[in-house]
N, C-alpha and C positions, 0 to 999 in steps of 0.2 A: 274442330270436332274431335281431333285426336287428343287434344289437351283435356276436353270434357270427358272423353272416354277414360283417360288415365285417372282423372279425379274420381270418376264413378267407380272404377276398379278399386281405388284406394279406399273409398267409402265402404264399398262392399266388403273388402278385406277387414277393415276396421270393425264393421258391424258384426262380421262373423267372429272376430276375435273377442269383442265385447260379449257377444252372445255366449261364446264358449266359456268366458270367465264368469259370466253371470250364473251359469249352471255348470259348474266345474265338473261335477261327477259324471255327466254323460260323456264328457270329453276324455275321460280316463277309461281306457279300454279294460284292462284286466287288473293290474296292480300298479301303484305309483310308488316310486322310491325317492326319498329325499336324503341327500347326502349333506351332512353338516360337518365341515372341517373344524379342527381345533383352532382356536384363536391364534394369530401369529405371535411368536415370541419376540418381544422387543426389550431393549435395555430399560431396566427399572420396573418392568411388569412382573407380576407374580403368577403368570400362567404356567401350568405344568403341562408337559407334553402328554397327549393322549391320542389313541388311534381314531380314525374316522368313525363316526357313528352313523349307521344306516338304519333308518326306520321304515318299516313296511307299513303302508297305509291301505286299508281295504277300500275298495271303490264304493262300498255301501256305508262307510262311516259318515257320521254327521259332521257338520262343520266344527262343532264344539269338540267332538272326539279328535278330529284332525288337528286342531289347535293344541290340544293337550298332549297329543302324541309327539309333538316336536319338542324334544327335551334338549335344551342348550345348557351346558354346564356354566354356571355363573362364575365369573372370575373375581378373585379377591382384590386385585389391583386393576389399574387402567392399562389399556393396550398401547398407550403412548406415554412418552416422558412428560412429566408435569413441568409447567413453567416455573423454574426455580431460581431465576436470575432477573435482576432489575437494572435498568439504566435510568437513572434519575438526573435530569438536567437542571441547571441553575434557574431556569424559568418555571420550574415546578412540574414540568411534564414527566410522565412516567411511562417507560417502555418495558414490557415484560417479555421474557423469552426463555429458551432452554440454555443452560450453562454447558460449556465444554472446556477442556483444559483445566486450569487451576481453579481453586476455590478461594474465596476471600473478598476483600473490598479494595478497590483501586479508584484513584481520582486523576483526572486528566482533561485536556482540551479535546473535544470531539470534532474531528474533521472527516470529510468524505473524500474518497479516492475513486476516480472514474476509470482506472486502468482495467482492461478486460483480462489481462494475464499478469503473472509475476507476483502473486501474493507472498511467496517466500522472500523475494528480493525486497519487497516493501516492508515486511515484518522485521527484516534484519538491517534495514537502513537506519543508522544512528540518528538521522535527522528527525525521526519520529519520536524521540525521547520526550516523555511528558504528554503524549497524545494518545487518544483512542482513534483507531481508523475504522470508519464504516465503509465497506466496499459496496459500490453501486452495482457491480456485477453480482447477480443474484446467487450464483452457484460457486461456492468456494470450498476448496479441499479436495477436489476431484483428482488432482495429480500428486497429492501427498507432499512429502518433504524429502529432498534427496541429499542434503548436506553439501552440495557442490555449488548451488546457485545462490547461496547466502551472500550478502554484501558486507557482513562482518562476522565476528565469532559468536554472536549471540543475538537474541531477539531484544529489541530496544523499546518498542511501543508498549504502552500500558495495558491495552486490551484491544481485541478485534471484535467488530460487530458485523454480522452477516445475515443475509436473508435465509439462505438454505445451506446448511453444512452437509456436504456430500457424504452419503452413507457408504460409498465404495470408492476405492482408489484405483485408478487405471492409468498407470504410467510405469514403464520398465525401469526408470531411474529412481523411483520412489523407495525410500527405506522405512519411513514411519508415517503414520497418519497425522493430519493436522492436529487432531485432538491429543495424540501422544506427544507431539512436539510442544504444544502449549503447556502440557503438564510438566514436561522436562524443563521448560524455560520459565515456569511459574507465571504464565500469562493467562489471564481470564478471557474466555471467549463467550459471546452470547449470540445465539442463533434464533431464528424465528421472528426476528424484528422486521417490521415494515420499513426497509431501508430507503425505499422511494419517498415515503412520507417524511422520514427523518432527514433525508437530504434536502427536501423542499423546505423544511423548517430551518435548517442551517443556512440555506441560501437566503431566506427571508430575513432572519434575525442576525445572521453572522455566526461565527464559531461560538459554541457554548461550552462551558466547563460541565463535566458530568461525573457522576459516581456510578460505577458498576459494582454490584455486590451479589453474593449468594447467601448473605446473612439475613435470614428472614426476621430476625429480632430487631433490626434497625428500622425505625419509622421513616416515612417519606419526608417528614419535616426535618428530621435529623440529617438525612442524606442531602436535602436541598441546602441546608445550612452549611454542610461540608463543601458543597460545590461552590456556593457563593463566597466562601472564605479562601478560595485558591485561584490563582491566575498564572498564566505563563509569561505575561508581560513583566519585564524586569528580572526574569530568571536567566542566570548564566548557566547553561547546560553544556557548554563547550568543554570545560574542564572536567565535567562528569563523564563524558563519553570518550575523551581523548586517551591516547596511550600514555603510559607513565614514563617510558624511557625511549630514546631514539632507536630506530631499527632500520635495516636496509630492505629494499624490495627490488626484486629482479624479474619476477614472473610476468610475462606478457599474456595476451589473450591466447587461449589454446587454439591450435590450428583448426580444430573441428568447428570452432565458433568464430573464427576470424572473418569479419565482413569487409575489411578494407586491406586487401593484399598490398596495395601501394604503400601502406604504412610500414610493412615489413621490408619492402624494397627500399624505402627511404632510409630506414634505420641501418640497412646494410651498406649504405654508401658513405657514411660519415662516422667519426668517433662518437661514442655515446655522450649525451648531455647529462651533466649531473644536476638533478633537481632536488631541492629541499622542499618537502611538502609539510605544511602545518596541518596537523591532524585535529580538526574541529569536530570530527565524526566522519572521517573519510571512508568512502565506499571502496571495496576491493576492485571494482571494475574501473574506477578512475585510475588506480595504480596500474592495473593491467594495460589500460590504453596508453598511459604515459610510457610504460615499458615497451609496448609494441612499437611505439614511435621512436624508440632508440634512447630511452632515458634510464639511467640508474638512479634510483630514488632513495633519499634518506628521509624517513618520516620522523618528525619531531613533535613533542607534546604541544598543546595549544598555548601554554605559557612559556615556551622556550624563548630565551632572550634573542632579540634580533642581532645583537653583537656576536653571539655565538654562531648564528647562521651565517653571517658575513665572513667569519673566520674560515668557514669551510670553502669559501670562494666558489659557490655553485654557479652554473650557467644560468639558472633561473630559480625562482621561488614560487611555489604554488600554495594558494590558500583554499582549503577544502570546504565542502558542504558541512552543515552541522545544525543542531537543534537550538530552540530557545530564541531569546530576544537579542539581536545583534548589538543593541545599545547597552546591554548589560555586561559586555566584555571589553571594557576600555583598554585592558592590557593588550588584547589582540590588535586593536586600532593603533596603539602606540608602536607596537612592533612593526606593523605595516608601514607606518610613517617613516620609520628609520630605514627601511629597506627600499622604499619607493625612490626611483631615480638612480639607484646604485646597481640594481639587477633587473632584468625582465621579470615581470610578475604576471600571474594568471590566477583569477579567482572564480570559483563556481559557487553559486547559491549563497551560503553564509559567507564564503570568501568574497563574493561580489558585494555583499552588504558591509562587510568589514572594510574593504577597500574603498567603497563609496564614502564611508565616514572618514577614512584616512585622506581622501581627496578634499574633504571639507564639507561633504553633504550630510544629510540626515535621513534616517529611515522612519517608516511608519508601518502600522499594522494594517493588513488587508482585512476586508470584511469577513471572508471565509477562506482566504488563501487560494493557492493553486496546487492541486494535488491530482495528478493523472498523467496519462501518456498520449494526450491528443491536443495539446495546446499549440496554436499556430503563432509563430514568431516571424516578424519581418526584419531582415537584415538591411538597414537603411542605405548603406553605400551602393548596393546593387539592386535592391528590391526583392531579392530572393526570399522565399517563404519556407521556413522549416517547421515541421511538426515535431514537437518536443515533449520530453518527459519532464514534469515539474513537481516540486515538493517544497513549498515555502509558505510562510504566513506573513512575512514582512517584505517590504520593498524599499528601494531608494527613491527619494523624492528628487526628480531631476531639476526642479526649480531652485534647489539649494546647492547645486553643484557649481564649481568655478567655471569660468568661461573656457578654459583649456580642455575641459572634458567633453568628449563627443558621445552622445547617446547613439549607439550603433544598432541596438536591437530594441524592438517594441513588441509587447504582447498584444496581439490583435484582438483578443477577447475583451480587454479592459483598458488598453492603451498605456499600461504601466511600463516603466523602464526595465528592459530585459537584458541589457548589455551596454558596456561602456568601453571607451578607448581613450587613454590619456597619454598622448604621444610623448610629451615632455617627461613624464615619469616612467615611460616604458611599461605601461600597464594595460592589460585587457581583462575584462570581466564578462561573465554571462550569468543570468538569473535562472538557469535551468540546467538540465543534466545531459551533456553531450555524450556521456558514456552509456546512456540509456540504462538497461538492466534494472527494471524492465523499461521498454519504450522503444521508439524509432531511432534510427541511426543517422538521421539527417544532419545533426549538428556535430558529428565526429570531426568535421573539418576544423573545428576550433582548436583541437590538439595540434593539428598541422600548422595553424597560424602561430601558436605558441612556439613551435619548433623554429619557424621562420624568424621570430623575434630573437630567440637565443642564437640562432645561426648568424644573424646580422651583428650581434654583439661579441661573438666569439673572436678571439685573437687569432689571425691566420697563422697556421703552422708553417714556418719557413721551409722552403724546399732546399734540400742539401744537394 
């Protein structure tokens, strides 16, 4: 009964409302005022500011008089930014959106990244050279850019694709907006794209080459032809993003951000290890983590001869992450072969793939790669599961590895090889990012394992 009474009350209210609307004039007591604000000012619109306009309407006016009395100033332009940018994929699909950052035309492989945070770190990761990154997180740009969280000195990806570009920046560390940063780095951005639909398309068909352009004169057929004529397969991008000369690195993780105090304690109990790091596109946070664990690092170019590395007599050699096709860098594989067995070595991502080839294995291209901060990895010796940050499009085929190589880590999403240990050659590798930035810190223990390998090989210092 109470429910029926409630519904009847609602019906009565609705009937009264309809009745009032049907004969509006009796509902107006004396005078009715209608306030019409000026249209909002937006980028690209041609609205001019004007004060509020208040129109007094007599209660005796006819409906026609009332309609004609509401005067709204017509705008010359639209109150929203027009879709002035296109993403055209090699399969012929076209995605239109709003441009930000630089203008022009770029070509690259389109991948999606599932990380919820860390777009600045992703954009400055050299491993994204030759690629466009579509962020599955819908809201990008809200914390701006701060110049401290970057993983290299510049932005390396070809373009960024977002659902919603934040109109405001809310972070005390921010120095410029994402739009301003992209303009400075000459990177094209496209917003307003249905990134969920785009991600589903990439998952179904695999990574696709795309062209992003703000040039309206280019036809779709022309852009599709450009996309079909380019591929990342066979591209050696290591030498493109690598340093040109060797340099030293000493800076560890800042105390404010240190998440593994035991690393600092470990470093204080022994002389520093000297590590030579091959720069295939090395991230700053890898160098910081090595330094935090007590290493002094000499970073060398991707093409640096192995003989020169061995002359330095380091405690260990590190092979870094990097972009492109690992099979397109035979010089890196040959250098790794010369070093294997002579010094402890550790490889991450591209370094994992280079060492896999040096072991005697082969690499293959994944359907849509692994890009994100939530990939589960099982460490086979103990069964421990780590949540990892990943960014790669190629993998090592375990069936091609020699019998002495142990597959220590497996990606639980697709069963691919995510880590190896070759005891005879004093080598360990992982196919993900233990340094995170962005991402979880579960795998930071890999740096400690590398320290243990170098410690075991270090010549004991005689006690006087």
